[in-house]
N, CA, C and O atoms as a GROMACS GRO file, in nm:
protein
  348
    1LEU      N    1  11.559   6.085   9.017
    1LEU     CA    2  11.494   6.214   9.020
    1LEU      C    3  11.385   6.219   9.125
    1LEU      O    4  11.372   6.317   9.199
    2ILE      N    5  11.307   6.115   9.132
    2ILE     CA    6  11.195   6.113   9.227
    2ILE      C    7  11.246   6.122   9.370
    2ILE      O    8  11.186   6.191   9.454
    3GLU      N    9  11.356   6.053   9.399
    3GLU     CA   10  11.411   6.060   9.535
    3GLU      C   11  11.459   6.201   9.568
    3GLU      O   12  11.435   6.250   9.678
    4ALA      N   13  11.525   6.266   9.474
    4ALA     CA   14  11.571   6.403   9.497
    4ALA      C   15  11.452   6.496   9.517
    4ALA      O   16  11.451   6.579   9.608
    5LEU      N   17  11.352   6.483   9.432
    5LEU     CA   18  11.233   6.566   9.445
    5LEU      C   19  11.164   6.541   9.579
    5LEU      O   20  11.117   6.635   9.643
    6ALA      N   21  11.158   6.416   9.622
    6ALA     CA   22  11.095   6.383   9.750
    6ALA      C   23  11.167   6.449   9.866
    6ALA      O   24  11.106   6.475   9.970
    7CYS      N   25  11.295   6.475   9.849
    7CYS     CA   26  11.373   6.543   9.953
    7CYS      C   27  11.360   6.695   9.946
    7CYS      O   28  11.418   6.766  10.029
    8GLY      N   29  11.286   6.744   9.849
    8GLY     CA   30  11.268   6.888   9.836
    8GLY      C   31  11.382   6.957   9.764
    8GLY      O   32  11.400   7.078   9.777
    9VAL      N   33  11.458   6.881   9.688
    9VAL     CA   34  11.571   6.935   9.614
    9VAL      C   35  11.526   6.968   9.472
    9VAL      O   36  11.470   6.881   9.404
   10PRO      N   37  11.549   7.090   9.424
   10PRO     CA   38  11.515   7.117   9.284
   10PRO      C   39  11.605   7.036   9.193
   10PRO      O   40  11.724   7.020   9.219
   11VAL      N   41  11.549   6.984   9.087
   11VAL     CA   42  11.620   6.894   8.997
   11VAL      C   43  11.650   6.965   8.866
   11VAL      O   44  11.566   7.036   8.811
   12VAL      N   45  11.770   6.942   8.816
   12VAL     CA   46  11.809   6.988   8.684
   12VAL      C   47  11.837   6.862   8.603
   12VAL      O   48  11.931   6.788   8.632
   13GLY      N   49  11.756   6.838   8.501
   13GLY     CA   50  11.771   6.717   8.421
   13GLY      C   51  11.777   6.747   8.273
   13GLY      O   52  11.727   6.849   8.226
   14SER      N   53  11.840   6.657   8.201
   14SER     CA   54  11.853   6.677   8.056
   14SER      C   55  11.723   6.642   7.985
   14SER      O   56  11.631   6.585   8.044
   15HIS      N   57  11.717   6.677   7.860
   15HIS     CA   58  11.600   6.646   7.776
   15HIS      C   59  11.603   6.500   7.731
   15HIS      O   60  11.553   6.470   7.623
   16SER      N   61  11.656   6.413   7.809
   16SER     CA   62  11.674   6.273   7.772
   16SER      C   63  11.565   6.187   7.833
   16SER      O   64  11.524   6.208   7.947
   17GLY      N   65  11.520   6.090   7.756
   17GLY     CA   66  11.425   5.992   7.808
   17GLY      C   67  11.298   6.054   7.864
   17GLY      O   68  11.239   6.144   7.804
   18ASN      N   69  11.259   6.005   7.980
   18ASN     CA   70  11.134   6.048   8.042
   18ASN      C   71  11.152   6.166   8.137
   18ASN      O   72  11.057   6.210   8.200
   19ILE      N   73  11.274   6.218   8.146
   19ILE     CA   74  11.303   6.326   8.241
   19ILE      C   75  11.212   6.447   8.219
   19ILE      O   76  11.151   6.495   8.315
   20PRO      N   77  11.200   6.498   8.097
   20PRO     CA   78  11.114   6.616   8.079
   20PRO      C   79  10.967   6.589   8.116
   20PRO      O   80  10.902   6.674   8.177
   21ALA      N   81  10.917   6.472   8.082
   21ALA     CA   82  10.777   6.440   8.114
   21ALA      C   83  10.758   6.429   8.265
   21ALA      O   84  10.658   6.476   8.318
   22LEU      N   85  10.853   6.366   8.332
   22LEU     CA   86  10.843   6.352   8.477
   22LEU      C   87  10.845   6.487   8.547
   22LEU      O   88  10.766   6.512   8.637
   23LEU      N   89  10.936   6.574   8.504
   23LEU     CA   90  10.944   6.706   8.566
   23LEU      C   91  10.822   6.791   8.531
   23LEU      O   92  10.778   6.872   8.612
   24ALA      N   93  10.768   6.772   8.412
   24ALA     CA   94  10.644   6.845   8.377
   24ALA      C   95  10.528   6.796   8.464
   24ALA      O   96  10.444   6.876   8.505
   25GLU      N   97  10.524   6.666   8.490
   25GLU     CA   98  10.416   6.609   8.571
   25GLU      C   99  10.426   6.652   8.717
   25GLU      O  100  10.326   6.691   8.778
   26LEU      N  101  10.545   6.644   8.774
   26LEU     CA  102  10.562   6.666   8.917
   26LEU      C  103  10.602   6.808   8.954
   26LEU      O  104  10.578   6.852   9.066
   27GLY      N  105  10.662   6.879   8.861
   27GLY     CA  106  10.718   7.010   8.893
   27GLY      C  107  10.847   6.992   8.969
   27GLY      O  108  10.894   6.880   8.988
   28GLY      N  109  10.904   7.102   9.011
   28GLY     CA  110  11.022   7.094   9.095
   28GLY      C  111  11.154   7.086   9.023
   28GLY      O  112  11.257   7.057   9.084
   29GLY      N  113  11.153   7.111   8.893
   29GLY     CA  114  11.280   7.102   8.823
   29GLY      C  115  11.280   7.175   8.690
   29GLY      O  116  11.177   7.224   8.643
   30VAL      N  117  11.396   7.180   8.633
   30VAL     CA  118  11.415   7.241   8.502
   30VAL      C  119  11.495   7.145   8.415
   30VAL      O  120  11.567   7.059   8.466
   31THR      N  121  11.481   7.160   8.286
   31THR     CA  122  11.554   7.074   8.194
   31THR      C  123  11.644   7.158   8.104
   31THR      O  124  11.628   7.280   8.092
   32PHE      N  125  11.738   7.090   8.044
   32PHE     CA  126  11.831   7.153   7.951
   32PHE      C  127  11.862   7.053   7.840
   32PHE      O  128  11.850   6.933   7.861
   33PRO      N  129  11.901   7.100   7.722
   33PRO     CA  130  11.934   7.008   7.613
   33PRO      C  131  12.054   6.921   7.650
   33PRO      O  132  12.156   6.970   7.700
   34GLU      N  133  12.040   6.795   7.624
   34GLU     CA  134  12.146   6.698   7.651
   34GLU      C  135  12.275   6.737   7.578
   34GLU      O  136  12.271   6.784   7.464
   35ARG      N  137  12.388   6.716   7.642
   35ARG     CA  138  12.521   6.742   7.586
   35ARG      C  139  12.546   6.889   7.555
   35ARG      O  140  12.620   6.923   7.462
   36ASP      N  141  12.483   6.976   7.633
   36ASP     CA  142  12.500   7.120   7.613
   36ASP      C  143  12.543   7.183   7.745
   36ASP      O  144  12.458   7.225   7.824
   37PRO      N  145  12.674   7.189   7.770
   37PRO     CA  146  12.719   7.239   7.899
   37PRO      C  147  12.681   7.384   7.926
   37PRO      O  148  12.660   7.421   8.042
   38GLN      N  149  12.672   7.465   7.823
   38GLN     CA  150  12.630   7.604   7.844
   38GLN      C  151  12.485   7.609   7.891
   38GLN      O  152  12.450   7.690   7.978
   39ALA      N  153  12.402   7.525   7.834
   39ALA     CA  154  12.262   7.520   7.876
   39ALA      C  155  12.249   7.467   8.019
   39ALA      O  156  12.164   7.514   8.096
   40LEU      N  157  12.333   7.372   8.055
   40LEU     CA  158  12.333   7.322   8.192
   40LEU      C  159  12.372   7.435   8.288
   40LEU      O  160  12.307   7.454   8.391
   41ALA      N  161  12.474   7.509   8.254
   41ALA     CA  162  12.516   7.622   8.338
   41ALA      C  163  12.404   7.724   8.349
   41ALA      O  164  12.379   7.779   8.457
   42ALA      N  165  12.335   7.751   8.238
   42ALA     CA  166  12.224   7.847   8.240
   42ALA      C  167  12.109   7.797   8.327
   42ALA      O  168  12.039   7.877   8.389
   43ALA      N  169  12.087   7.666   8.331
   43ALA     CA  170  11.981   7.609   8.414
   43ALA      C  171  12.019   7.614   8.562
   43ALA      O  172  11.932   7.634   8.648
   44LEU      N  173  12.146   7.596   8.592
   44LEU     CA  174  12.192   7.597   8.731
   44LEU      C  175  12.204   7.738   8.789
   44LEU      O  176  12.180   7.759   8.908
   45ARG      N  177  12.241   7.832   8.705
   45ARG     CA  178  12.269   7.969   8.753
   45ARG      C  179  12.156   8.028   8.837
   45ARG      O  180  12.183   8.075   8.947
   46PRO      N  181  12.030   8.026   8.790
   46PRO     CA  182  11.925   8.087   8.873
   46PRO      C  183  11.904   8.013   9.005
   46PRO      O  184  11.867   8.075   9.105
   47LEU      N  185  11.926   7.883   9.006
   47LEU     CA  186  11.910   7.808   9.130
   47LEU      C  187  12.015   7.847   9.233
   47LEU      O  188  11.989   7.850   9.353
   48ILE      N  189  12.134   7.878   9.185
   48ILE     CA  190  12.242   7.920   9.273
   48ILE      C  191  12.224   8.065   9.316
   48ILE      O  192  12.244   8.099   9.433
   49GLN      N  193  12.186   8.150   9.223
   49GLN     CA  194  12.176   8.293   9.250
   49GLN      C  195  12.049   8.331   9.327
   49GLN      O  196  12.044   8.436   9.391
   50GLN      N  197  11.947   8.247   9.321
   50GLN     CA  198  11.820   8.277   9.387
   50GLN      C  199  11.779   8.159   9.476
   50GLN      O  200  11.688   8.084   9.441
   51PRO      N  201  11.845   8.144   9.589
   51PRO     CA  202  11.819   8.027   9.674
   51PRO      C  203  11.675   8.017   9.724
   51PRO      O  204  11.624   7.906   9.740
   52ALA      N  205  11.609   8.128   9.747
   52ALA     CA  206  11.469   8.122   9.793
   52ALA      C  207  11.381   8.061   9.685
   52ALA      O  208  11.294   7.979   9.714
   53GLU      N  209  11.402   8.102   9.561
   53GLU     CA  210  11.325   8.046   9.450
   53GLU      C  211  11.359   7.898   9.429
   53GLU      O  212  11.272   7.818   9.395
   54ALA      N  213  11.486   7.864   9.449
   54ALA     CA  214  11.527   7.723   9.438
   54ALA      C  215  11.458   7.639   9.543
   54ALA      O  216  11.411   7.528   9.514
   55ARG      N  217  11.450   7.690   9.667
   55ARG     CA  218  11.379   7.617   9.772
   55ARG      C  219  11.231   7.601   9.738
   55ARG      O  220  11.173   7.495   9.759
   56ALA      N  221  11.171   7.707   9.686
   56ALA     CA  222  11.030   7.700   9.648
   56ALA      C  223  11.009   7.597   9.538
   56ALA      O  224  10.912   7.521   9.540
   57LEU      N  225  11.099   7.594   9.441
   57LEU     CA  226  11.090   7.495   9.333
   57LEU      C  227  11.103   7.354   9.390
   57LEU      O  228  11.031   7.263   9.349
   58GLY      N  229  11.194   7.337   9.485
   58GLY     CA  230  11.209   7.207   9.550
   58GLY      C  231  11.084   7.164   9.624
   58GLY      O  232  11.049   7.046   9.624
   59GLN      N  233  11.016   7.259   9.688
   59GLN     CA  234  10.892   7.224   9.759
   59GLN      C  235  10.780   7.185   9.663
   59GLN      O  236  10.698   7.100   9.694
   60VAL      N  237  10.777   7.248   9.546
   60VAL     CA  238  10.680   7.210   9.444
   60VAL      C  239  10.703   7.064   9.404
   60VAL      O  240  10.608   6.985   9.395
   61GLY      N  241  10.828   7.030   9.381
   61GLY     CA  242  10.861   6.891   9.345
   61GLY      C  243  10.825   6.793   9.454
   61GLY      O  244  10.772   6.685   9.426
   62ARG      N  245  10.854   6.829   9.578
   62ARG     CA  246  10.821   6.741   9.691
   62ARG      C  247  10.671   6.717   9.698
   62ARG      O  248  10.626   6.604   9.717
   63ALA      N  249  10.594   6.823   9.684
   63ALA     CA  250  10.448   6.809   9.687
   63ALA      C  251  10.400   6.720   9.572
   63ALA      O  252  10.311   6.638   9.590
   64GLY      N  253  10.460   6.736   9.454
   64GLY     CA  254  10.423   6.652   9.340
   64GLY      C  255  10.451   6.505   9.366
   64GLY      O  256  10.370   6.419   9.333
   65VAL      N  257  10.567   6.476   9.424
   65VAL     CA  258  10.602   6.337   9.455
   65VAL      C  259  10.508   6.280   9.560
   65VAL      O  260  10.459   6.168   9.546
   66LEU      N  261  10.483   6.356   9.665
   66LEU     CA  262  10.396   6.306   9.771
   66LEU      C  263  10.255   6.279   9.719
   66LEU      O  264  10.190   6.183   9.760
   67GLY      N  265  10.209   6.364   9.631
   67GLY     CA  266  10.075   6.346   9.576
   67GLY      C  267  10.064   6.232   9.476
   67GLY      O  268   9.954   6.182   9.450
   68THR      N  269  10.176   6.190   9.420
   68THR     CA  270  10.174   6.088   9.315
   68THR      C  271  10.236   5.956   9.357
   68THR      O  272  10.184   5.850   9.323
   69TYR      N  273  10.346   5.961   9.432
   69TYR     CA  274  10.423   5.840   9.461
   69TYR      C  275  10.430   5.801   9.608
   69TYR      O  276  10.487   5.697   9.640
   70ALA      N  277  10.375   5.880   9.697
   70ALA     CA  278  10.375   5.841   9.838
   70ALA      C  279  10.293   5.714   9.855
   70ALA      O  280  10.203   5.686   9.775
   71VAL      N  281  10.322   5.639   9.958
   71VAL     CA  282  10.253   5.512   9.980
   71VAL      C  283  10.103   5.531   9.983
   71VAL      O  284  10.029   5.451   9.925
   72THR      N  285  10.055   5.635  10.048
   72THR     CA  286   9.910   5.656  10.056
   72THR      C  287   9.850   5.687   9.919
   72THR      O  288   9.739   5.642   9.889
   73ALA      N  289   9.922   5.763   9.836
   73ALA     CA  290   9.870   5.794   9.702
   73ALA      C  291   9.867   5.669   9.615
   73ALA      O  292   9.770   5.647   9.542
   74VAL      N  293   9.971   5.588   9.622
   74VAL     CA  294   9.975   5.464   9.543
   74VAL      C  295   9.869   5.367   9.593
   74VAL      O  296   9.801   5.302   9.513
   75ALA      N  297   9.854   5.357   9.724
   75ALA     CA  298   9.752   5.267   9.780
   75ALA      C  299   9.612   5.309   9.738
   75ALA      O  300   9.528   5.224   9.707
   76GLU      N  301   9.586   5.439   9.735
   76GLU     CA  302   9.455   5.487   9.693
   76GLU      C  303   9.429   5.452   9.547
   76GLU      O  304   9.318   5.410   9.513
   77ARG      N  305   9.528   5.470   9.460
   77ARG     CA  306   9.509   5.434   9.319
   77ARG      C  307   9.487   5.284   9.302
   77ARG      O  308   9.404   5.242   9.221
   78LEU      N  309   9.559   5.204   9.378
   78LEU     CA  310   9.541   5.059   9.373
   78LEU      C  311   9.402   5.022   9.421
   78LEU      O  312   9.334   4.940   9.359
   79TYR      N  313   9.359   5.081   9.530
   79TYR     CA  314   9.225   5.056   9.583
   79TYR      C  315   9.119   5.091   9.480
   79TYR      O  316   9.026   5.012   9.456
   80GLN      N  317   9.132   5.207   9.418
   80GLN     CA  318   9.034   5.248   9.316
   80GLN      C  319   9.035   5.152   9.197
   80GLN      O  320   8.930   5.122   9.141
   81ALA      N  321   9.150   5.105   9.158
   81ALA     CA  322   9.160   5.011   9.046
   81ALA      C  323   9.090   4.879   9.081
   81ALA      O  324   9.017   4.824   9.000
   82VAL      N  325   9.114   4.830   9.202
   82VAL     CA  326   9.051   4.704   9.245
   82VAL      C  327   8.899   4.722   9.252
   82VAL      O  328   8.824   4.635   9.206
   83ILE      N  329   8.855   4.831   9.310
   83ILE     CA  330   8.711   4.857   9.320
   83ILE      C  331   8.647   4.863   9.181
   83ILE      O  332   8.538   4.811   9.160
   84SER      N  333   8.716   4.927   9.087
   84SER     CA  334   8.658   4.944   8.954
   84SER      C  335   8.640   4.811   8.880
   84SER      O  336   8.549   4.798   8.799
   85VAL      N  337   8.724   4.714   8.907
   85VAL     CA  338   8.710   4.586   8.837
   85VAL      C  339   8.623   4.488   8.914
   85VAL      O  340   8.584   4.384   8.860
   86THR      N  341   8.592   4.518   9.039
   86THR     CA  342   8.506   4.426   9.115
   86THR      C  343   8.360   4.468   9.116
   86THR      O  344   8.276   4.398   9.171
   87ARG      N  345   8.330   4.580   9.056
   87ARG     CA  346   8.191   4.627   9.053
   87ARG      C  347   8.119   4.574   8.934
   87ARG      O  348   8.001   4.602   8.915
   0.00000   0.00000   0.00000
């Protein structure tokens, strides 16, 4: 999911595991109940019918990934953690 979001692709994920929490944290996607093909179709339909909104959703996800998982963001968190234990 993170790789797709980093590419600016809106993600459609099931309510399984950490998927809902990750999409809530980063944005850029929608979820549907696992094993519910009608719900999956309902989640996909607006992305297909409204490509501009789908692109915007993808950009939200990309920004979320860059702010959380990009090398610079991870390095900054590591730096802050090291500083906090050395003071």
